[in-house]
N, C-alpha and C positions, 0 to 999 in steps of 0.2 A: 542542483537538486540534491537532496539529502535523503538517504534511506536509513531508517533506524531498525535495530533488531527488535523482533516481537517481544523479547524478554524485557526490553527497556520500557515498553508500554505497560506490560504486566506489572513491573516493579513500580512504575508511577501510580498505577491504580491501587496497588497494595499500600503505598505510602499516602494515598489520598490526595495526590498532586496532579493527576491526569487531567481532571476537568479544568482546573485553573490554567494549566499549561495550554490546553486546547483553546481556551478563551483568549489567552494572550496572543496565540498565533492568529486567531480570527481578527482581533483588534489591530494587529500590525498589518495584516493583509488589507483590511479596510483602509487604514491610514495610508499605506503605500500605493494601493491599486484602485482605491475608490469603491471597491466591493470585495466581498469574500469569495473564495473559490466555491462555486456552486456544487462541485463534486466532492468536497471535503466531507467525509463521513467519520463517525466514531470508529476507532480501531476495531476491526473484526466484524463490522456490520455488513460491509460489501467488499467486493474484490478490490484490492489495492490498484490493480491495473486500470479500473474505471477512474480512480482518483488521479492517476498519473497520465491519463489520456490527453490532457490539455484542453479539453472541451467538454461541454455538457453532453452526456450520452444517456440513453434510456436503459432500462433493465434488460433489454435484449442484446445490447452491445457485447461483443466478445473481443478480446485482445487479438489484433491481427497477426501477432507472432505466436508461434507454438514451438514447443521443444522438439528438436529433431535429433533422434538418437543416431549419431554418426559414429560414436565410439563403440567398440566391441563390448558385448555384455558377457560377464563371467558368471557361470552358474555351476555350482558343485564341482569346481575344479576344471570345468570345460569352458572353452571360449566359443561364443556364438558370434556370427557376423562375418 
């Protein structure tokens, strides 16, 4: 699995290359897997977590993992936690 920086997608759009790259990915997906990833969306349209879930999920799906703040938080020179 590869994760790309958001700036990379923005740069590709600015260069006018995003749509062709996306089509190439879909073509290769079809050739290798017999179908395209049904959760693949255009960058920025839906949560990336839905795309990486590994299965078709509906709009109500939420990532089962959440951030857990275990590290102390520093505010205005004071440590909380």
